[in-house]
DOKOL-884477 format. One record per residue: residue number from 0; residue in one letter; y, z, x of N, C-alpha, C, O in turn. Coordinates in steps of 0.1 Angstrom, whole numbers. Last residue first. Example, Ala and Ser with C-alpha at 12.3 -4.5 7.8 and 13.67 -1.06 7.14 Angstrom:
(r 1,S,(-22,71,128),(-11,71,137),(0,79,129),(11,80,134))
(r 0,A,(-57,78,132),(-45,78,123),(-33,78,132),(-33,85,142))
END
This chain:
(r 249,R,(838,715,1156),(830,707,1156),(832,696,1166),(824,687,1167))
(r 248,L,(853,739,1139),(849,739,1152),(841,731,1151),(831,735,1144))
(r 247,N,(881,732,1118),(866,731,1118),(864,730,1134),(870,723,1142))
(r 246,Y,(904,754,1106),(902,744,1117),(886,747,1120),(880,757,1122))
(r 245,R,(927,767,1082),(917,767,1085),(910,753,1096),(913,741,1092))
(r 244,V,(949,790,1064),(949,777,1073),(932,776,1079),(926,786,1079))
(r 243,G,(965,801,1036),(960,802,1052),(953,787,1051),(952,779,1043))
(r 242,I,(988,830,1026),(982,812,1024),(976,813,1039),(979,819,1049))
(r 241,T,(982,850,998),(983,846,1012),(981,832,1015),(974,824,1008))
(r 240,G,(989,880,977),(992,868,978),(994,860,990),(1005,860,995))
(r 239,Q,(975,910,966),(976,900,977),(983,883,973),(978,877,963))
(r 238,I,(977,937,957),(977,924,949),(978,913,963),(990,913,966))
(r 237,S,(960,975,957),(967,958,962),(967,946,959),(956,942,957))
(r 236,T,(963,1006,954),(959,991,949),(970,984,951),(982,984,949))
(r 235,L,(958,1034,967),(968,1023,966),(960,1014,963),(949,1013,969))
(r 234,K,(961,1074,956),(951,1060,962),(963,1050,964),(974,1054,963))
(r 233,L,(960,1105,966),(975,1093,967),(961,1074,968),(956,1068,977))
(r 232,E,(961,1137,960),(955,1123,963),(966,1113,955),(974,1112,946))
(r 231,P,(981,1154,971),(975,1152,969),(969,1145,973),(968,1142,985))
(r 230,D,(952,1149,994),(958,1165,989),(973,1161,986),(981,1162,996))
(r 229,T,(947,1126,1007),(933,1138,998),(943,1144,994),(941,1141,982))
(r 228,I,(960,1094,1007),(959,1106,1012),(955,1115,1005),(960,1114,993))
(r 227,A,(940,1073,998),(948,1075,1016),(949,1089,1019),(943,1095,1028))
(r 226,G,(910,1076,982),(928,1080,989),(935,1084,1003),(935,1092,1012))
(r 225,M,(887,1051,975),(896,1064,991),(910,1070,983),(919,1062,981))
(r 224,V,(885,1032,961),(877,1037,956),(881,1053,962),(878,1064,957))
(r 223,P,(913,1003,946),(908,1014,955),(898,1024,951),(898,1027,939))
(r 222,L,(905,967,949),(901,983,939),(905,994,949),(901,994,961))
(r 221,G,(924,944,953),(920,956,960),(920,967,950),(929,973,945))
(r 220,Y,(923,909,948),(927,921,939),(920,936,955),(913,934,965))
(r 219,S,(948,881,960),(932,890,961),(933,899,957),(943,905,962))
(r 218,I,(950,843,960),(952,853,954),(938,865,952),(927,863,947))
(r 217,R,(952,815,984),(943,830,980),(953,843,970),(962,850,974))
(r 216,P,(962,784,986),(964,798,990),(956,806,985),(948,798,979))
(r 215,G,(952,766,1021),(955,765,1006),(957,780,1004),(955,788,1013))
(r 214,L,(942,739,1043),(954,744,1045),(949,745,1026),(945,736,1018))
(r 213,F,(923,724,1070),(925,729,1056),(930,734,1051),(922,744,1050))
(r 212,W,(914,700,1092),(921,711,1089),(924,710,1072),(927,701,1065))
(r 211,R,(902,681,1103),(893,692,1105),(902,701,1100),(898,713,1102))
(r 210,R,(913,659,1095),(900,655,1098),(898,671,1099),(887,674,1094))
(r 209,G,(934,668,1067),(935,663,1084),(915,660,1082),(908,659,1072))
(r 208,V,(939,688,1049),(948,679,1052),(949,669,1069),(958,666,1078))
(r 207,R,(922,697,1020),(922,691,1037),(931,686,1044),(927,675,1048))
(r 206,I,(927,727,1004),(931,718,1004),(930,706,1019),(939,707,1028))
(r 205,E,(906,755,992),(913,745,1007),(914,736,1002),(905,732,995))
(r 204,A,(918,784,972),(915,770,969),(921,764,983),(933,766,987))
(r 203,G,(908,813,951),(914,805,959),(913,788,962),(907,781,954))
(r 202,I,(902,845,945),(901,836,945),(908,823,949),(920,827,951))
(r 201,Y,(885,879,956),(897,871,957),(892,857,948),(881,856,945))
(r 200,A,(882,916,959),(879,906,954),(891,889,960),(903,890,965))
(r 199,I,(870,940,977),(882,933,973),(872,920,972),(862,917,977))
(r 198,P,(867,984,982),(857,967,976),(876,958,973),(887,962,971))
(r 197,D,(882,998,1006),(885,996,994),(875,979,990),(876,967,994))
(r 196,V,(883,1022,1026),(874,1017,1023),(877,1011,1011),(873,1019,1002))
(r 195,L,(899,1041,1054),(901,1033,1040),(894,1024,1039),(893,1016,1048))
(r 194,L,(899,1069,1077),(902,1056,1072),(894,1050,1057),(885,1055,1051))
(r 193,P,(911,1096,1076),(911,1083,1085),(909,1069,1094),(912,1063,1105))
(r 192,S,(935,1103,1052),(920,1096,1051),(920,1087,1069),(926,1077,1072))
(r 191,V,(959,1133,1055),(956,1114,1059),(944,1110,1065),(940,1111,1077))
(r 190,D,(964,1157,1054),(952,1150,1045),(958,1137,1049),(964,1132,1039))
(r 189,V,(1001,1153,1061),(985,1159,1065),(979,1155,1054),(985,1149,1045))
(r 188,P,(1029,1133,1069),(1018,1138,1059),(1007,1147,1064),(1005,1144,1076))
(r 187,D,(1057,1132,1092),(1041,1131,1089),(1030,1138,1080),(1023,1148,1084))
(r 186,E,(1085,1128,1077),(1077,1136,1085),(1064,1130,1084),(1062,1121,1075))
(r 185,A,(1123,1124,1088),(1105,1114,1087),(1092,1125,1086),(1090,1131,1097))
(r 184,P,(1152,1140,1073),(1140,1136,1085),(1123,1133,1075),(1117,1136,1065))
(r 183,F,(1167,1132,1047),(1164,1138,1055),(1150,1130,1064),(1142,1121,1063))
(r 182,V,(1194,1111,1039),(1181,1109,1038),(1175,1122,1047),(1182,1121,1058))
(r 181,K,(1217,1110,1015),(1213,1118,1024),(1206,1115,1028),(1202,1110,1017))
(r 180,S,(1243,1099,995),(1237,1092,998),(1228,1102,1011),(1236,1102,1020))
(r 179,K,(1276,1096,993),(1267,1097,985),(1247,1099,990),(1241,1103,980))
(r 178,P,(1286,1094,1019),(1287,1108,1012),(1283,1107,1001),(1284,1118,994))
(r 177,D,(1263,1087,1050),(1270,1084,1034),(1272,1092,1029),(1263,1101,1029))
(r 176,S,(1259,1104,1069),(1273,1095,1068),(1279,1087,1062),(1290,1082,1062))
(r 175,S,(1255,1139,1062),(1252,1125,1061),(1261,1115,1066),(1272,1119,1065))
(r 174,E,(1265,1166,1073),(1253,1162,1069),(1250,1153,1068),(1239,1152,1073))
(r 173,T,(1290,1162,1081),(1283,1169,1093),(1269,1164,1089),(1261,1160,1097))
(r 172,A,(1305,1149,1057),(1304,1140,1072),(1298,1146,1084),(1298,1140,1095))
(r 171,P,(1286,1164,1028),(1304,1165,1042),(1296,1160,1052),(1285,1164,1055))
(r 170,Y,(1286,1143,999),(1281,1154,1009),(1288,1150,1025),(1292,1140,1031))
(r 169,F,(1300,1147,972),(1299,1142,978),(1294,1151,993),(1297,1163,997))
(r 168,A,(1325,1148,941),(1312,1149,952),(1310,1145,962),(1319,1137,965))
(r 167,E,(1358,1156,936),(1346,1140,939),(1335,1149,946),(1338,1157,955))
(r 166,I,(1375,1168,907),(1371,1170,920),(1362,1158,922),(1357,1152,913))
(r 165,I,(1407,1177,885),(1392,1161,891),(1387,1165,903),(1396,1164,912))
(r 164,E,(1412,1202,861),(1414,1194,880),(1396,1185,878),(1385,1186,873))
(r 163,G,(1408,1210,838),(1416,1198,845),(1416,1195,853),(1421,1184,855))
(r 162,N,(1399,1241,844),(1413,1234,842),(1418,1219,841),(1430,1216,843))
(r 161,Q,(1368,1235,843),(1380,1240,826),(1396,1236,828),(1403,1230,820))
(r 160,L,(1369,1206,862),(1368,1210,858),(1377,1219,840),(1385,1214,832))
(r 159,T,(1347,1173,860),(1360,1178,855),(1361,1194,855),(1353,1198,848))
(r 158,V,(1336,1157,890),(1338,1168,881),(1349,1170,874),(1360,1168,880))
(r 157,A,(1325,1121,902),(1336,1130,901),(1329,1144,888),(1321,1141,880))
(r 156,R,(1291,1110,900),(1311,1110,907),(1318,1115,912),(1320,1115,925))
(r 155,T,(1264,1114,903),(1275,1121,896),(1291,1119,906),(1298,1124,915))
(r 154,L,(1240,1114,920),(1249,1098,912),(1260,1109,898),(1260,1108,885))
(r 153,I,(1235,1112,953),(1247,1118,942),(1248,1105,932),(1252,1094,934))
(r 152,D,(1202,1106,962),(1212,1105,962),(1219,1112,954),(1213,1119,947))
(r 151,K,(1180,1118,990),(1187,1119,977),(1199,1122,973),(1206,1132,976))
(r 150,T,(1148,1111,1007),(1159,1104,1001),(1169,1117,994),(1162,1127,993))
(r 149,Y,(1124,1111,1026),(1125,1120,1012),(1143,1116,1013),(1149,1121,1022))
(r 148,I,(1095,1098,1038),(1107,1098,1041),(1115,1102,1023),(1112,1096,1012))
(r 147,T,(1062,1100,1052),(1074,1106,1048),(1084,1106,1049),(1089,1113,1058))
(r 146,E,(1042,1078,1077),(1051,1088,1075),(1056,1088,1060),(1055,1077,1055))
(r 145,V,(1016,1068,1100),(1022,1071,1086),(1032,1082,1085),(1031,1093,1089))
(r 144,G,(999,1041,1118),(1013,1049,1116),(1012,1057,1098),(1008,1052,1087))
(r 143,L,(972,1031,1118),(983,1033,1128),(993,1047,1129),(994,1058,1135))
(r 142,P,(941,1037,1099),(957,1038,1103),(963,1040,1114),(961,1050,1120))
(r 141,F,(922,1011,1091),(924,1026,1104),(934,1024,1102),(939,1012,1102))
(r 140,G,(901,1000,1062),(916,999,1071),(915,1012,1076),(910,1022,1071))
(r 139,I,(883,974,1053),(883,982,1059),(894,989,1066),(897,984,1077))
(r 138,N,(869,961,1027),(881,961,1036),(885,977,1040),(889,987,1034))
(r 137,V,(847,932,1017),(852,950,1020),(864,954,1025),(871,943,1027))
(r 136,G,(847,912,986),(839,917,1002),(842,934,1000),(841,943,992))
(r 135,A,(840,880,975),(843,894,977),(836,902,987),(825,901,993))
(r 134,G,(853,848,958),(850,855,969),(850,871,971),(860,877,967))
(r 133,I,(853,816,952),(855,832,947),(849,832,957),(842,824,964))
(r 132,Y,(868,785,955),(859,793,957),(866,806,955),(878,808,956))
(r 131,L,(875,746,952),(877,763,948),(865,769,956),(856,763,961))
(r 130,A,(871,719,958),(878,732,974),(883,742,968),(892,749,973))
(r 129,G,(841,720,942),(846,713,957),(859,721,964),(857,728,974))
(r 128,I,(834,745,926),(836,731,925),(847,727,937),(858,731,938))
(r 127,P,(823,765,937),(811,766,930),(817,754,928),(807,746,926))
(r 126,Y,(818,784,968),(824,776,960),(820,766,948),(811,759,951))
(r 125,F,(821,815,980),(810,806,971),(824,797,964),(834,801,958))
(r 124,K,(820,842,1006),(827,829,997),(815,820,988),(803,819,990))
(r 123,F,(817,872,1015),(812,863,1012),(820,856,1002),(825,861,992))
(r 122,S,(836,897,1042),(831,890,1030),(825,875,1022),(832,865,1026))
(r 121,P,(851,919,1056),(840,908,1059),(839,907,1043),(841,915,1034))
(r 120,Q,(875,929,1073),(872,928,1057),(864,917,1059),(869,906,1062))
(r 119,G,(894,955,1090),(888,942,1089),(876,940,1075),(872,949,1068))
(r 118,F,(932,963,1101),(918,967,1094),(907,954,1092),(912,942,1093))
(r 117,L,(959,989,1107),(948,974,1112),(934,973,1104),(926,982,1103))
(r 116,Y,(982,996,1089),(972,995,1093),(964,984,1101),(965,972,1099))
(r 115,T,(1005,1018,1082),(1006,1007,1088),(994,1005,1094),(992,1012,1104))
(r 114,F,(1026,1034,1052),(1011,1032,1063),(1014,1014,1069),(1019,1004,1065))
(r 113,R,(1051,1055,1041),(1050,1043,1050),(1033,1044,1059),(1029,1051,1069))
(r 112,V,(1062,1067,1012),(1053,1069,1023),(1052,1056,1028),(1051,1047,1020))
(r 111,K,(1095,1080,1000),(1090,1068,1006),(1076,1075,1012),(1077,1087,1016))
(r 110,G,(1112,1091,972),(1103,1093,977),(1099,1083,986),(1098,1073,980))
(r 109,I,(1143,1101,960),(1137,1092,961),(1128,1093,971),(1134,1095,982))
(r 108,N,(1164,1118,932),(1156,1121,944),(1146,1105,946),(1143,1098,937))
(r 107,D,(1191,1115,923),(1180,1104,924),(1174,1107,932),(1176,1100,942))
(r 106,Y,(1216,1139,907),(1209,1134,919),(1197,1123,911),(1195,1123,899))
(r 105,A,(1240,1158,894),(1227,1144,889),(1226,1138,906),(1234,1134,915))
(r 104,L,(1250,1188,892),(1250,1168,894),(1239,1167,897),(1230,1175,901))
(r 103,D,(1270,1218,878),(1259,1205,878),(1262,1195,882),(1273,1190,879))
(r 102,T,(1287,1238,904),(1289,1234,890),(1275,1224,889),(1270,1222,900))
(r 101,E,(1309,1255,921),(1299,1257,919),(1297,1249,901),(1302,1252,890))
(r 100,V,(1333,1255,944),(1336,1254,931),(1314,1249,932),(1308,1242,941))
(r 99,L,(1355,1276,968),(1337,1265,967),(1338,1261,954),(1349,1266,950))
(r 98,R,(1383,1261,981),(1375,1271,976),(1362,1263,977),(1358,1252,982))
(r 97,D,(1406,1244,989),(1408,1255,990),(1395,1265,988),(1395,1276,993))
(r 96,A,(1396,1219,985),(1405,1222,993),(1407,1235,999),(1409,1237,1011))
(r 95,T,(1357,1224,976),(1373,1218,973),(1384,1219,989),(1380,1220,1000))
(r 94,Q,(1325,1218,978),(1344,1225,988),(1356,1221,984),(1363,1213,991))
(r 93,I,(1304,1226,954),(1309,1214,963),(1328,1226,967),(1336,1234,963))
(r 92,I,(1269,1233,953),(1282,1242,957),(1291,1228,963),(1287,1221,973))
(r 91,S,(1246,1233,921),(1254,1223,934),(1268,1236,936),(1274,1243,929))
(r 90,A,(1217,1228,902),(1234,1237,903),(1236,1234,916),(1225,1231,923))
(r 89,E,(1211,1195,886),(1210,1210,895),(1220,1213,898),(1230,1206,898))
(r 88,T,(1190,1173,875),(1206,1173,872),(1205,1193,878),(1198,1202,872))
(r 87,T,(1170,1141,889),(1178,1154,886),(1182,1163,883),(1177,1170,892))
(r 86,R,(1146,1111,884),(1166,1117,886),(1161,1135,879),(1153,1139,870))
(r 85,Y,(1126,1098,907),(1129,1103,896),(1142,1116,896),(1146,1125,904))
(r 84,N,(1113,1073,917),(1122,1076,927),(1117,1089,912),(1106,1089,908))
(r 83,G,(1086,1059,956),(1091,1058,941),(1102,1066,937),(1107,1071,947))
(r 82,S,(1074,1035,972),(1088,1039,971),(1085,1049,958),(1081,1042,949))
(r 81,V,(1042,1023,998),(1055,1024,983),(1064,1037,980),(1061,1048,985))
(r 80,N,(1029,1000,1021),(1045,1008,1019),(1045,1013,998),(1047,1006,988))
(r 79,R,(1010,986,1040),(1011,994,1027),(1016,1005,1023),(1011,1016,1021))
(r 78,Q,(1006,962,1062),(1020,975,1058),(1014,977,1043),(1014,967,1035))
(r 77,R,(979,949,1082),(992,946,1071),(997,963,1075),(994,971,1083))
(r 76,F,(966,933,1109),(977,937,1104),(978,940,1086),(977,930,1078))
(r 75,G,(930,921,1106),(948,920,1114),(953,925,1109),(946,928,1100))
(r 74,G,(904,898,1097),(915,910,1110),(921,908,1111),(925,898,1116))
(r 73,F,(877,885,1081),(888,891,1079),(895,901,1089),(891,913,1089))
(r 72,L,(847,867,1085),(853,879,1090),(875,882,1092),(883,880,1101))
(r 71,E,(827,854,1059),(840,851,1061),(843,865,1068),(843,875,1061))
(r 70,I,(803,832,1049),(806,849,1048),(818,847,1060),(817,840,1069))
(r 69,R,(797,810,1019),(801,815,1037),(799,830,1034),(796,837,1024))
(r 68,F,(776,782,996),(781,800,1006),(785,798,1021),(782,790,1029))
(r 67,L,(763,760,995),(778,766,988),(785,778,990),(796,783,987))
(r 66,D,(739,761,1015),(758,747,1011),(765,751,1008),(776,749,1013))
(r 65,E,(745,791,1034),(738,778,1025),(750,770,1023),(761,770,1027))
(r 64,I,(761,795,1054),(752,806,1051),(738,796,1041),(726,796,1043))
(r 63,P,(790,789,1080),(782,786,1066),(768,793,1065),(763,796,1076))
(r 62,K,(815,810,1085),(799,801,1089),(793,802,1075),(792,810,1065))
(r 61,D,(849,817,1099),(843,819,1089),(832,804,1092),(834,793,1098))
(r 60,Y,(874,840,1110),(866,838,1111),(855,829,1099),(853,835,1088))
(r 59,V,(911,843,1112),(898,844,1097),(886,833,1108),(890,822,1112))
(r 58,A,(939,867,1120),(930,861,1119),(911,859,1110),(903,867,1105))
(r 57,G,(965,883,1099),(953,876,1099),(943,863,1110),(943,852,1107))
(r 56,A,(986,904,1078),(988,891,1080),(975,885,1096),(982,886,1107))
(r 55,I,(1010,910,1050),(996,912,1058),(997,897,1068),(1003,886,1067))
(r 54,F,(1039,935,1039),(1034,923,1046),(1019,921,1053),(1015,931,1059))
(r 53,N,(1047,942,1007),(1047,949,1019),(1039,931,1024),(1035,921,1018))
(r 52,T,(1069,960,979),(1062,948,983),(1059,950,998),(1067,957,1004))
(r 51,G,(1058,993,959),(1062,984,974),(1055,969,973),(1044,966,970))
(r 50,S,(1057,1021,943),(1046,1005,945),(1057,997,955),(1068,1002,952))
(r 49,G,(1050,1047,917),(1057,1039,930),(1053,1028,938),(1040,1028,939))
(r 48,E,(1048,1080,904),(1050,1062,900),(1054,1057,912),(1063,1063,917))
(r 47,D,(1051,1106,915),(1036,1102,910),(1039,1087,904),(1029,1083,898))
(r 46,F,(1058,1130,936),(1063,1115,927),(1045,1106,925),(1035,1102,931))
(r 45,R,(1077,1160,940),(1062,1151,943),(1063,1140,939),(1075,1138,937))
(r 44,G,(1100,1172,959),(1092,1167,952),(1078,1163,960),(1072,1161,970))
(r 43,C,(1118,1179,988),(1114,1187,974),(1109,1180,963),(1116,1184,954))
(r 42,G,(1095,1158,1011),(1108,1169,1010),(1103,1176,995),(1092,1178,991))
(r 41,V,(1068,1150,989),(1076,1145,1003),(1090,1152,996),(1095,1153,984))
(r 40,S,(1036,1139,981),(1046,1147,980),(1056,1149,991),(1052,1149,1003))
(r 39,Y,(1022,1119,950),(1022,1123,967),(1037,1134,975),(1048,1133,970))
(r 38,S,(995,1105,931),(1009,1108,937),(1010,1116,950),(1000,1119,958))
(r 37,G,(979,1080,912),(978,1096,919),(994,1096,924),(1002,1088,920))
(r 36,E,(983,1048,925),(971,1056,919),(974,1074,920),(972,1080,931))
(r 35,Q,(1007,1025,939),(997,1040,942),(991,1042,924),(996,1037,913))
(r 34,K,(1009,993,951),(1009,1005,938),(1001,1017,940),(989,1017,941))
(r 33,T,(1020,964,963),(1012,972,968),(1016,983,956),(1028,982,952))
(r 32,L,(1016,930,973),(1018,938,965),(1015,950,958),(1009,950,947))
(r 31,D,(1017,919,1004),(1004,921,995),(1014,935,984),(1016,947,988))
(r 30,V,(1018,883,1014),(1030,897,1009),(1014,903,1004),(1004,896,1001))
(r 29,G,(1008,865,1050),(1013,865,1033),(1016,877,1027),(1015,886,1035))
(r 28,I,(983,846,1057),(994,852,1058),(1002,854,1048),(1004,846,1039))
(r 27,E,(953,838,1080),(961,839,1065),(969,849,1065),(966,859,1071))
(r 26,V,(940,816,1102),(947,827,1101),(953,828,1084),(957,818,1077))
(r 25,G,(909,802,1117),(920,800,1111),(927,819,1114),(923,828,1122))
(r 24,I,(875,783,1122),(886,798,1124),(901,797,1118),(902,785,1115))
(r 23,R,(845,778,1114),(857,775,1114),(865,789,1118),(862,801,1117))
(r 22,Q,(817,759,1115),(816,772,1117),(838,766,1116),(842,755,1117))
(r 21,Y,(803,735,1090),(804,737,1098),(815,753,1103),(822,758,1094))
(r 20,N,(790,716,1066),(785,725,1073),(794,732,1085),(785,736,1093))
(r 19,Y,(823,709,1049),(810,712,1054),(803,718,1059),(808,729,1058))
(r 18,I,(840,716,1011),(833,719,1030),(824,718,1036),(813,723,1032))
(r 17,P,(845,690,992),(835,698,993),(838,700,1007),(839,690,1015))
(r 16,A,(877,675,989),(861,672,990),(858,685,998),(865,690,1007))
(r 15,L,(901,673,983),(893,680,974),(880,678,976),(872,678,967))
(r 14,P,(911,648,999),(916,664,998),(907,677,996),(906,687,1003))
(r 13,D,(895,628,1013),(893,638,1001),(898,648,998),(891,658,995))
(r 12,H,(906,608,1039),(899,617,1034),(902,623,1024),(914,625,1024))
(r 11,H,(892,573,1048),(903,583,1044),(897,593,1038),(886,592,1032))
(r 10,A,(897,539,1058),(892,554,1054),(904,565,1056),(915,566,1061))
(r 9,C,(907,516,1063),(908,519,1053),(900,535,1051),(898,539,1040))
(r 8,G,(903,510,1094),(924,511,1087),(919,514,1074),(929,518,1069))
(r 7,P,(871,513,1097),(884,520,1103),(896,519,1098),(901,530,1097))
(r 6,G,(866,483,1086),(869,496,1080),(872,506,1085),(878,512,1076))
(r 5,T,(878,458,1101),(890,467,1090),(883,476,1085),(890,483,1078))
(r 4,L,(861,455,1118),(878,452,1125),(881,462,1113),(887,473,1115))
(r 3,V,(835,456,1106),(836,463,1118),(851,466,1121),(855,477,1125))
(r 2,L,(837,436,1087),(835,446,1089),(842,459,1097),(850,467,1095))
(r 1,I,(844,411,1105),(854,414,1099),(848,427,1089),(857,429,1081))
(r 0,M,(814,409,1113),(828,413,1125),(839,414,1115),(848,420,1121))
END
């Protein structure tokens, strides 16, 4: 009788205990650090280096296939945007109060390419030590939208002419609301891949926070094998940091 009455009060859950053989559902949400391989063209330039910090989120289902192995299906929404820049010095025309003046100006050329994907990611997970797991699979992306944006910033603040006159370099109000920066209309790039398939590997941990609930971080790496844009070829490398929640279906 004493054991029956006191036993439940002493029960607890080991947060590092191994995962039991139940099907589970959950979510993953976090950031995607994207870096380009290759180049892309936008506006007047070609950009060879670029990166961006993006958002990824989705729903997860996993189930056991052996004692230490599980199969996982992860699907949702992700951004894969990159931005790059380079500087140039170009002959330019400045409008003064009474005349036009030609002089060299320094510019910062900024190119952005923005991708939005729905994705599915099947993978296999292995739990070698308690709550620690590793996994590998493939991320299959379906583009919802792609656009490129070109911006040209004036770096030269003022120009001194031969006669000693100092004039300011700026965009007229009819061209840009910002006198030092001009954003050109967004463009829809051609040669966008209709499907993007990337192998992916990850490592993570799941901490038990209740009888049926698990919470933990994950680091994933996506290896690009296909070009998101094919001409010129642009590949996207991703390192993701996410937080996941799982719920046992039992």
